[in-house]
C-alpha positions as semicolon CSV with decimal commas, in nm:
position;residue;x (nm);y (nm);z (nm)
1;M;0,016;-0,022;-0,039
2;K;0,294;0,219;0,028
3;S;0,339;0,256;-0,383
4;L;-0,019;0,451;-0,331
5;L;0,205;0,767;-0,146
6;R;0,328;0,817;-0,489
7;L;0,002;0,947;-0,593
8;L;0,008;1,244;-0,380
9;P;0,195;1,501;-0,583
10;Y;-0,064;1,482;-0,829
11;L;-0,356;1,459;-0,551
12;R;-0,204;1,774;-0,456
13;K;-0,260;1,932;-0,806
14;Y;-0,618;1,874;-0,800
15;K;-0,694;1,966;-0,403
16;R;-0,912;2,235;-0,445
17;T;-1,157;2,059;-0,630
18;L;-1,126;1,716;-0,416
19;L;-1,160;1,939;-0,116
20;W;-1,453;2,062;-0,272
21;G;-1,574;1,689;-0,381
22;L;-1,493;1,581;-0,003
23;L;-1,775;1,869;0,124
24;T;-2,029;1,732;-0,101
25;V;-1,989;1,422;0,041
26;V;-2,049;1,565;0,382
27;M;-2,348;1,714;0,261
28;S;-2,507;1,459;0,084
29;N;-2,459;1,256;0,407
30;V;-2,606;1,495;0,629
31;F;-2,920;1,518;0,379
32;T;-2,937;1,191;0,386
33;V;-2,885;1,062;0,753
34;F;-3,135;1,229;0,946
35;Q;-3,386;1,012;0,714
36;P;-3,417;0,730;0,942
37;K;-3,517;0,960;1,182
38;I;-3,804;1,135;1,023
39;V;-3,977;0,818;0,933
40;G;-3,957;0,704;1,276
41;N;-4,137;1,030;1,370
42;A;-4,361;0,971;1,069
43;I;-4,439;0,605;1,219
44;D;-4,537;0,736;1,560
45;K;-4,723;0,983;1,446
46;L;-4,891;0,740;1,281
47;K;-4,924;0,534;1,578
48;I;-5,044;0,761;1,765
49;G;-5,311;0,896;1,490
50;L;-5,435;0,509;1,485
51;E;-5,501;0,508;1,874
52;T;-5,654;0,801;1,913
53;K;-5,846;0,733;1,597
54;N;-5,714;1,120;1,445
55;I;-5,472;1,075;1,228
56;D;-5,359;1,405;1,072
57;G;-5,283;1,383;0,689
58;T;-5,145;1,702;0,722
59;S;-4,810;1,612;0,928
60;L;-4,811;1,280;0,715
61;L;-4,802;1,515;0,443
62;I;-4,534;1,705;0,538
63;Y;-4,317;1,469;0,637
64;A;-4,367;1,281;0,294
65;A;-4,248;1,627;0,190
66;V;-3,926;1,672;0,370
67;L;-3,852;1,330;0,313
68;V;-3,839;1,396;-0,092
69;A;-3,696;1,750;-0,021
70;L;-3,409;1,568;0,170
71;N;-3,381;1,286;-0,132
72;L;-3,345;1,537;-0,380
73;I;-3,112;1,774;-0,217
74;A;-2,906;1,465;-0,127
75;G;-2,886;1,337;-0,469
76;I;-2,780;1,699;-0,547
77;F;-2,451;1,635;-0,381
78;T;-2,362;1,299;-0,500
79;Y;-2,443;1,398;-0,821
80;L;-2,168;1,704;-0,727
81;T;-1,943;1,465;-0,565
82;R;-1,915;1,208;-0,875
83;Q;-1,885;1,538;-1,099
84;T;-1,578;1,634;-0,878
85;I;-1,390;1,326;-0,780
86;I;-1,434;1,075;-1,014
87;V;-1,363;1,365;-1,315
88;V;-1,070;1,424;-1,090
89;S;-0,927;1,073;-1,112
90;R;-0,977;1,079;-1,502
91;H;-0,759;1,382;-1,491
92;I;-0,514;1,209;-1,289
93;E;-0,485;0,916;-1,507
94;F;-0,444;1,141;-1,780
95;D;-0,140;1,289;-1,617
96;L;0,047;0,977;-1,534
97;R;-0,005;0,850;-1,856
98;N;0,146;1,123;-1,996
99;D;0,411;1,137;-1,716
100;F;0,492;0,772;-1,800
101;L;0,477;0,803;-2,129
102;K;0,785;1,119;-2,096
103;H;0,971;0,921;-1,840
104;I;0,956;0,609;-2,109
105;Q;1,103;0,851;-2,390
106;K;1,395;0,959;-2,196
107;L;1,500;0,587;-2,064
108;S;1,805;0,417;-2,273
109;L;1,794;0,207;-2,594
110;S;1,999;-0,087;-2,371
111;Y;1,637;-0,059;-2,137
112;F;1,425;-0,151;-2,408
113;Q;1,700;-0,399;-2,548
114;N;1,551;-0,576;-2,211
115;T;1,220;-0,516;-2,242
116;P;0,949;-0,652;-2,417
117;T;0,703;-0,395;-2,575
118;G;0,431;-0,577;-2,485
119;D;0,512;-0,564;-2,100
120;L;0,579;-0,179;-2,151
121;M;0,167;-0,193;-2,296
122;A;0,007;-0,314;-2,062
123;H;0,141;-0,107;-1,775
124;A;0,012;0,226;-2,004
125;T;-0,365;0,055;-2,014
126;N;-0,438;-0,182;-1,757
127;D;-0,216;-0,061;-1,470
128;I;-0,280;0,313;-1,511
129;G;-0,683;0,210;-1,551
130;S;-0,616;0,017;-1,210
131;V;-0,470;0,287;-1,070
132;R;-0,742;0,601;-1,154
133;N;-0,948;0,341;-0,983
134;V;-0,762;0,381;-0,646
135;V;-0,791;0,789;-0,717
136;G;-1,138;0,808;-0,796
137;P;-1,386;0,519;-0,673
138;G;-1,092;0,461;-0,406
139;I;-1,148;0,817;-0,283
140;M;-1,524;0,852;-0,352
141;Y;-1,680;0,547;-0,141
142;P;-1,413;0,538;0,139
143;S;-1,461;0,886;0,208
144;D;-1,875;0,823;0,185
145;T;-1,877;0,501;0,400
146;I;-1,658;0,704;0,685
147;M;-1,881;1,020;0,705
148;T;-2,202;0,743;0,654
149;L;-2,045;0,552;0,957
150;S;-1,970;0,833;1,183
151;M;-2,320;1,009;1,132
152;V;-2,484;0,692;1,144
153;L;-2,357;0,562;1,452
154;V;-2,377;0,941;1,612
155;M;-2,737;0,927;1,562
156;M;-2,758;0,539;1,670
157;F;-2,618;0,607;1,966
158;L;-2,804;0,907;2,084
159;T;-3,141;0,686;1,974
160;D;-3,057;0,343;2,171
161;W;-2,678;0,326;2,262
162;Q;-2,767;0,007;2,441
163;L;-2,911;-0,132;2,102
164;T;-2,640;0,017;1,886
165;L;-2,356;-0,178;2,101
166;Y;-2,565;-0,560;2,014
167;T;-2,560;-0,420;1,629
168;L;-2,217;-0,388;1,637
169;I;-2,143;-0,695;1,730
170;P;-2,022;-0,824;1,409
171;M;-1,834;-0,489;1,290
172;P;-1,482;-0,657;1,438
173;L;-1,514;-0,931;1,236
174;V;-1,560;-0,705;0,901
175;S;-1,214;-0,549;0,941
176;Y;-1,023;-0,883;0,989
177;A;-1,185;-1,030;0,656
178;V;-1,095;-0,746;0,494
179;Y;-0,763;-0,774;0,625
180;K;-0,704;-1,149;0,552
181;L;-0,853;-1,158;0,242
182;G;-0,702;-0,797;0,103
183;K;-0,373;-0,961;0,100
184;Q;-0,434;-1,210;-0,102
185;I;-0,610;-1,003;-0,330
186;H;-0,275;-0,788;-0,359
187;K;-0,105;-1,119;-0,439
188;K;-0,319;-1,270;-0,684
189;F;-0,399;-0,957;-0,907
190;E;-0,031;-0,888;-0,875
191;E;0,044;-1,176;-1,049
192;R;-0,197;-1,196;-1,299
193;Q;-0,091;-0,868;-1,415
194;E;0,209;-0,997;-1,503
195;Q;0,069;-1,286;-1,678
196;F;-0,134;-1,021;-1,891
197;S;0,242;-0,847;-1,984
198;L;0,292;-1,194;-2,093
199;L;-0,025;-1,239;-2,300
200;T;0,007;-0,860;-2,411
201;T;0,373;-0,885;-2,569
202;R;0,342;-1,250;-2,745
203;A;0,042;-1,042;-2,858
204;Q;0,208;-0,777;-3,006
205;E;0,555;-0,966;-3,141
206;N;0,267;-1,156;-3,357
207;L;0,139;-0,828;-3,475
208;S;0,428;-0,663;-3,554
209;G;0,570;-1,011;-3,686
210;I;0,252;-1,136;-3,900
211;R;0,464;-1,112;-4,199
212;I;0,732;-1,398;-4,075
213;V;0,436;-1,594;-3,926
214;K;0,240;-1,617;-4,294
215;A;0,569;-1,670;-4,512
216;Y;0,696;-1,991;-4,234
217;V;0,328;-2,090;-4,184
218;R;0,336;-2,057;-3,852
219;E;-0,059;-1,957;-3,752
220;E;-0,149;-2,251;-3,565
221;Y;0,226;-2,254;-3,380
222;E;0,194;-1,920;-3,261
223;I;-0,245;-1,996;-3,219
224;D;-0,110;-2,280;-2,945
225;R;0,103;-2,024;-2,808
226;F;-0,086;-1,721;-2,737
227;K;-0,367;-2,009;-2,589
228;K;-0,134;-2,167;-2,395
229;L;-0,102;-1,818;-2,209
230;S;-0,443;-1,672;-2,225
231;W;-0,490;-2,030;-2,073
232;E;-0,283;-1,977;-1,759
233;Y;-0,436;-1,571;-1,724
234;L;-0,760;-1,707;-1,744
235;K;-0,639;-1,940;-1,381
236;K;-0,533;-1,650;-1,253
237;N;-0,792;-1,414;-1,305
238;L;-1,023;-1,729;-1,174
239;V;-0,847;-1,736;-0,852
240;L;-0,848;-1,396;-0,822
241;A;-1,164;-1,398;-0,899
242;K;-1,253;-1,703;-0,612
243;I;-1,116;-1,478;-0,334
244;Q;-1,288;-1,204;-0,418
245;S;-1,640;-1,362;-0,437
246;I;-1,545;-1,522;-0,070
247;L;-1,531;-1,123;0,056
248;W;-1,883;-0,973;-0,107
249;P;-2,093;-1,227;0,107
250;L;-1,896;-1,257;0,356
251;M;-2,005;-0,865;0,368
252;F;-2,371;-0,943;0,315
253;T;-2,363;-1,230;0,587
254;L;-2,211;-0,973;0,814
255;V;-2,401;-0,733;0,788
256;G;-2,732;-0,979;0,804
257;S;-2,637;-1,061;1,105
258;S;-2,675;-0,733;1,260
259;L;-3,013;-0,699;1,107
260;V;-3,091;-1,012;1,276
261;I;-2,977;-0,844;1,636
262;T;-3,144;-0,603;1,600
263;V;-3,428;-0,744;1,507
264;Y;-3,425;-0,997;1,809
265;V;-3,290;-0,741;2,071
266;G;-3,514;-0,443;1,963
267;G;-3,812;-0,653;1,912
268;L;-3,776;-0,703;2,280
269;Q;-3,734;-0,365;2,385
270;V;-4,066;-0,294;2,186
271;I;-4,234;-0,546;2,351
272;N;-4,120;-0,425;2,700
273;G;-4,197;-0,073;2,600
274;E;-3,817;0,037;2,620
275;I;-3,834;0,204;2,282
276;S;-4,146;0,329;1,994
277;I;-4,221;0,108;1,690
278;G;-4,109;0,446;1,524
279;T;-3,775;0,457;1,709
280;L;-3,714;0,077;1,537
281;T;-3,783;0,130;1,207
282;A;-3,529;0,437;1,199
283;F;-3,305;0,171;1,306
284;F;-3,393;-0,053;1,111
285;G;-3,317;0,247;0,816
286;Y;-3,014;0,332;0,981
287;L;-2,865;-0,035;0,895
288;T;-2,992;0,043;0,588
289;L;-2,726;0,322;0,601
290;L;-2,481;0,106;0,671
291;I;-2,498;-0,196;0,447
292;W;-2,423;-0,041;0,137
293;P;-2,087;0,119;0,322
294;M;-1,983;-0,241;0,462
295;I;-2,023;-0,334;0,156
296;A;-1,823;-0,065;-0,060
297;F;-1,545;-0,129;0,212
298;G;-1,491;-0,471;0,049
299;W;-1,505;-0,314;-0,262
300;V;-1,281;-0,060;-0,207
301;T;-1,037;-0,276;-0,023
302;N;-1,027;-0,508;-0,399
303;L;-0,932;-0,166;-0,569
304;L;-0,686;-0,022;-0,306
305;Q;-0,513;-0,328;-0,313
306;Q;-0,546;-0,382;-0,729
307;G;-0,434;0,003;-0,700
308;A;-0,132;-0,090;-0,477
309;A;0,035;-0,348;-0,662
310;S;-0,039;-0,183;-1,088
311;M;0,117;0,167;-0,883
312;G;0,420;-0,098;-0,736
313;R;0,448;-0,210;-1,112
314;L;0,460;0,169;-1,250
315;M;0,686;0,262;-0,984
316;K;0,925;-0,013;-1,062
317;I;0,987;0,169;-1,397
318;M;0,943;0,515;-1,313
319;D;1,157;0,482;-1,077
320;T;1,412;0,333;-1,359
321;T;1,715;0,628;-1,376
322;P;1,818;0,680;-1,697
323;D;2,156;0,519;-1,847
324;I;2,210;0,861;-2,024
325;Q;2,108;1,186;-1,970
326;D;2,180;1,560;-1,843
327;T;2,376;1,575;-1,551
328;E;2,524;1,858;-1,366
329;K;2,849;1,872;-1,576
330;T;2,608;1,937;-1,886
331;D;2,672;2,284;-2,019
332;D;2,374;2,449;-2,091
333;S;2,499;2,729;-2,242
334;I;2,596;2,550;-2,496
335;K;2,337;2,556;-2,817
336;E;2,469;2,424;-3,135
337;I;2,748;2,274;-3,270
338;Q;2,996;2,252;-3,573
339;G;3,011;1,894;-3,656
340;S;3,402;1,816;-3,616
341;I;3,437;1,469;-3,406
342;E;3,703;1,266;-3,211
343;F;3,771;0,960;-3,078
344;R;4,079;0,942;-2,821
345;N;4,103;0,640;-2,706
346;V;3,791;0,521;-2,703
347;F;3,660;0,162;-2,505
348;F;3,323;0,028;-2,508
349;T;3,096;-0,272;-2,307
350;H;2,788;-0,345;-2,360
351;K;2,629;-0,457;-2,021
352;N;2,613;-0,778;-1,922
353;V;2,890;-0,903;-2,152
354;D;3,255;-0,912;-2,062
355;A;3,441;-0,833;-2,367
356;P;3,489;-0,493;-2,485
357;T;3,288;-0,404;-2,846
358;L;3,519;-0,140;-2,897
359;K;3,904;-0,127;-2,829
360;N;4,100;0,166;-2,835
361;I;3,923;0,371;-3,126
362;N;4,125;0,699;-3,255
363;I;3,979;0,877;-3,529
364;K;3,957;1,248;-3,592
365;I;3,689;1,366;-3,765
366;P;3,704;1,750;-3,910
367;Q;3,429;1,934;-3,982
368;G;3,297;1,898;-4,331
369;T;3,459;1,569;-4,412
370;T;3,317;1,195;-4,512
371;I;3,476;0,953;-4,356
372;A;3,368;0,553;-4,363
373;I;3,360;0,275;-4,186
374;V;3,377;-0,084;-4,339
375;G;3,446;-0,399;-4,164
376;Y;3,295;-0,810;-4,170
377;T;3,010;-0,881;-4,009
378;G;2,985;-0,795;-3,628
379;S;3,262;-0,554;-3,630
380;G;3,130;-0,273;-3,437
381;K;3,017;-0,052;-3,684
382;S;2,679;0,055;-3,619
383;T;2,819;0,054;-3,215
384;I;3,074;0,320;-3,283
385;I;2,845;0,507;-3,452
386;N;2,556;0,530;-3,206
387;L;2,764;0,653;-2,954
388;I;2,787;0,991;-3,120
389;P;2,446;1,039;-3,091
390;R;2,496;0,909;-2,746
391;L;2,243;0,579;-2,766
392;Y;2,540;0,425;-2,578
393;D;2,801;0,590;-2,376
394;V;3,181;0,527;-2,400
395;T;3,273;0,297;-2,100
396;D;3,635;0,432;-2,120
397;G;3,823;0,711;-2,307
398;E;3,689;1,042;-2,457
399;L;3,427;1,156;-2,769
400;L;3,452;1,512;-2,824
401;I;3,291;1,711;-3,069
402;D;3,415;2,063;-3,159
403;G;3,670;1,968;-2,951
404;I;3,412;1,954;-2,576
405;N;3,347;1,639;-2,415
406;I;3,034;1,498;-2,543
407;K;2,835;1,432;-2,199
408;K;2,874;1,830;-2,177
409;I;2,666;1,898;-2,455
410;P;2,288;1,870;-2,390
411;L;2,086;1,628;-2,514
412;E;1,825;1,785;-2,700
413;V;2,116;1,993;-2,859
414;L;2,325;1,737;-2,937
415;R;2,033;1,490;-3,136
416;S;1,865;1,794;-3,334
417;N;2,211;1,867;-3,449
418;I;2,243;1,478;-3,577
419;G;2,067;1,329;-3,914
420;Y;2,080;0,948;-3,853
421;V;1,962;0,738;-4,128
422;Q;1,957;0,326;-3,913
423;Q;1,992;-0,028;-4,056
424;E;1,658;-0,113;-3,965
425;T;1,442;0,163;-4,139
426;F;1,133;0,335;-3,918
427;L;0,835;0,481;-4,076
428;F;0,525;0,584;-3,918
429;S;0,137;0,461;-4,019
430;D;0,078;0,872;-4,162
431;T;0,164;1,014;-4,471
432;L;0,491;1,001;-4,671
433;N;0,482;1,402;-4,626
434;E;0,467;1,387;-4,273
435;N;0,693;1,057;-4,210
436;I;1,006;1,319;-4,371
437;L;0,900;1,623;-4,193
438;Y;0,890;1,411;-3,892
439;G;1,261;1,543;-3,797
440;I;1,155;1,901;-3,787
441;L;1,086;2,078;-3,406
442;E;0,714;2,216;-3,520
443;N;0,747;2,542;-3,301
444;E;1,074;2,645;-3,526
445;E;1,062;2,973;-3,743
446;E;0,631;2,946;-3,789
447;K;0,692;2,611;-3,989
448;I;0,303;2,568;-3,916
449;R;0,056;2,794;-3,988
450;D;-0,336;2,671;-3,829
451;G;-0,237;2,342;-3,862
452;K;-0,085;2,355;-4,175
453;W;0,323;2,299;-4,312
454;N;0,382;2,650;-4,492
455;D;0,486;2,643;-4,888
456;G;0,851;2,693;-4,795
457;V;0,827;2,347;-4,608
458;M;0,672;2,165;-4,872
459;E;1,025;2,324;-5,169
460;D;1,221;2,185;-4,820
461;V;1,042;1,815;-4,860
462;V;1,108;1,820;-5,250
463;A;1,372;1,905;-5,235
464;A;1,478;1,659;-4,993
465;A;1,268;1,390;-5,134
466;D;1,475;1,505;-5,491
467;V;1,852;1,445;-5,265
468;S;1,743;1,087;-5,197
469;Q;1,586;0,955;-5,518
470;I;1,183;0,935;-5,389
471;A;1,075;1,196;-5,547
472;K;1,056;1,018;-5,873
473;D;0,854;0,718;-5,724
474;V;0,626;1,000;-5,507
475;R;0,533;1,112;-5,854
476;E;0,327;0,800;-5,966
477;F;0,178;0,762;-5,628
478;P;-0,227;0,809;-5,603
479;K;-0,160;1,143;-5,345
480;E;0,151;1,218;-5,401
481;Y;0,307;1,302;-5,035
482;E;0,008;1,286;-4,866
483;T;0,025;0,906;-4,947
484;M;-0,057;0,693;-4,622
485;L;0,232;0,487;-4,534
486;G;0,107;0,100;-4,388
487;E;0,210;-0,026;-4,039
488;R;0,613;0,091;-4,037
489;G;0,566;0,193;-4,402
490;I;0,481;-0,142;-4,540
491;T;0,336;-0,012;-4,802
492;L;0,654;0,103;-4,935
493;S;0,925;-0,160;-5,075
494;G;1,305;-0,136;-4,903
495;G;1,454;0,012;-5,102
496;Q;1,186;0,332;-5,088
497;K;1,158;0,314;-4,751
498;Q;1,483;0,394;-4,685
499;R;1,497;0,663;-4,949
500;T;1,212;0,829;-4,707
501;S;1,488;0,769;-4,447
502;I;1,746;0,968;-4,593
503;A;1,491;1,286;-4,693
504;R;1,406;1,248;-4,344
505;A;1,764;1,275;-4,261
506;V;1,843;1,592;-4,493
507;M;1,527;1,773;-4,473
508;R;1,666;1,805;-4,139
509;N;1,933;2,002;-4,193
510;P;2,181;1,826;-3,944
511;K;2,560;1,942;-3,895
512;I;2,605;1,537;-3,872
513;L;2,477;1,312;-4,076
514;I;2,508;0,965;-4,049
515;L;2,375;0,653;-4,310
516;D;2,439;0,274;-4,110
517;D;2,449;0,052;-4,403
518;A;2,154;0,321;-4,558
519;L;2,160;0,238;-4,961
520;S;2,164;-0,116;-4,936
521;A;1,828;-0,213;-5,080
522;V;1,881;0,021;-5,348
523;D;2,012;-0,053;-5,712
524;T;2,419;0,112;-5,799
525;Y;2,286;0,355;-6,036
526;T;2,007;0,469;-5,762
527;E;2,299;0,492;-5,498
528;E;2,511;0,706;-5,736
529;E;2,267;0,955;-5,738
530;I;2,224;0,945;-5,412
531;L;2,547;1,021;-5,306
532;K;2,611;1,241;-5,596
533;R;2,332;1,501;-5,430
534;L;2,450;1,456;-5,055
535;R;2,789;1,555;-5,076
536;N;2,659;1,870;-5,239
537;V;2,412;1,926;-4,961
538;M;2,674;1,829;-4,705
539;K;2,917;2,092;-4,774
540;D;3,114;2,239;-4,449
541;R;2,909;1,930;-4,277
542;T;3,080;1,576;-4,127
543;S;2,911;1,292;-4,278
544;I;2,942;0,927;-4,191
545;I;2,897;0,620;-4,417
546;I;2,853;0,261;-4,287
547;S;2,815;0,016;-4,599
548;H;2,891;-0,327;-4,701
549;R;2,946;-0,151;-5,053
550;I;3,292;-0,020;-5,146
551;S;3,153;0,169;-5,437
552;T;2,956;0,332;-5,133
553;V;3,231;0,465;-4,956
554;K;3,520;0,458;-5,209
555;D;3,519;0,883;-5,219
556;A;3,488;0,879;-4,869
557;D;3,806;1,118;-4,731
558;L;3,914;0,878;-4,503
559;I;3,793;0,475;-4,464
560;V;3,854;0,286;-4,098
561;V;3,808;-0,034;-4,098
562;L;3,706;-0,226;-3,811
563;N;3,788;-0,567;-3,756
564;N;3,685;-0,741;-3,376
565;G;3,640;-0,369;-3,283
566;E;3,933;-0,272;-3,321
567;I;4,098;-0,028;-3,613
568;V;4,326;-0,227;-3,787
569;E;4,344;0,022;-4,085
570;R;4,266;0,326;-4,258
571;G;4,326;0,574;-4,552
572;N;4,160;0,583;-4,855
573;H;4,022;0,371;-5,127
574;D;4,352;0,323;-5,365
575;E;4,567;0,357;-5,016
576;L;4,385;0,083;-4,867
577;V;4,333;-0,139;-5,188
578;A;4,729;-0,118;-5,247
579;I;4,770;-0,309;-4,854
580;G;4,575;-0,609;-4,980
581;G;4,453;-0,688;-4,602
582;I;4,057;-0,646;-4,476
583;Y;3,936;-0,360;-4,755
584;A;4,099;-0,502;-5,020
585;D;3,985;-0,870;-4,996
586;L;3,610;-0,696;-4,922
587;Y;3,670;-0,485;-5,255
588;E;3,758;-0,780;-5,471
589;K;3,472;-1,014;-5,288
590;Q;3,205;-0,736;-5,458
591;L;3,389;-0,719;-5,807
592;L;3,361;-1,069;-5,803
593;E;2,997;-1,045;-5,723
594;E;2,937;-0,744;-5,984
595;E;3,119;-1,011;-6,264
596;L;2,865;-1,287;-6,114
597;E;2,579;-1,052;-6,161
598;Q;2,669;-0,991;-6,547
599;L;2,715;-1,332;-6,654
């Protein structure tokens, strides 16, 4: 339950509305708690009228009118209670979900490599929903229960304290039952949520990899795996439901036993002339008012235990500190970078891996030059460029940009000046236009007016598309740049997706452009056209190219060859071919492949 204390900052934000909501709870109960007393007085008045054969219809009508008025006013305040406390719970749900996503966005790349997407989706949906129930019904019903219990017990003690004590005999059993069963509910709900995360992960992977599933005819296999996970989720739900099903009847039984005691003890008091029929009727009215609080007590216990379990799961993520973030060493006065890069004795080791991936990397990349990194698969090419936008941090050594340690540059400044086209191309389920514009900050230079990109921006989009050579394909699309792409850009070919990603990077007008095997899916002619246009675009800017094709990198100012995480060769194309090492081997293999293709 301690995890629920983490909701206090959210509650403070809406404290005025919540206080008003609690006030409406008080007022609702004030106008409800007097009703049994009025009913009792009306019955005593009617009894006297029957005995004297002088029934005053006007008095009874007044009693009825008062009851209607009290019910109406109590109903209005109950409505206001829901319009305050429940509405606040929705706002807090909104804030919590946004804070959750905001925190997730700050986490390092390594976190997502070790955490299933489906698990995060389960947290963002089910768990946040459970926490909202704590803030809404979990506040409204306990406050209503406490106020009702307090006021009703005061009225009962004022009416007949002895009968009240008899009536309250089963109440300690209620508290004990809720305590014991509540612990079990918390544990079983946590187990259920963990199973739901596994189920969500499996579903997400199936949908994301549907083409692979179909291509390998594994539909039945995946259905069977999902069915097993779903069956486990069902069993955990049934166990939770079994415990919850004990709690509800138990509440009814204990409250019912209070009614039995009242009937017996109160009946004897009426027979002995100690209390009137009206007083006993009022007592039944008070007990009726206590039935819902007792039931709500059990229900709210469920909500609190489930909400505490969900909040605990959420806080495990929210308390995760990003490995890479701005610190007190960050120099916020740095607003831009020029693009010169230097690796000084850089080492890098992945988490949970003993051997370093990169060893003693030393490279100087002056601003405006183009460097290429080549090597066999697994040599560390992608890792070395992931250090530049700080997707990873160096384990040892220094990485400098413009002569400044990269850790001193604010992350937003660093990454906003880098255009990065990765090996695994990712496009969003949006228009082609919006995918190309994705890297543009919308609040810059009034680029958006009335919700639309201005004409100057669209001219830049076309220019970027021309550089990447996607423009000629776009002209054949039905809606050209407004063409909707499928999920992950599924409606485009591999080459078209790569060229769209290059246009997105160019559109950003970056100081540093990184192409990680970004031309592997395009033909050699298109590759040559893209590289020719990129040279014009990237004048005075720094470019880093990784490729398995020698044709892509042969014109670079410097070519670095990696092997097992170390630099083993460096120089220009002619120099490296002359050495006869790894680069020459890769070059000869490519020439052989081209000859075979021509046969």
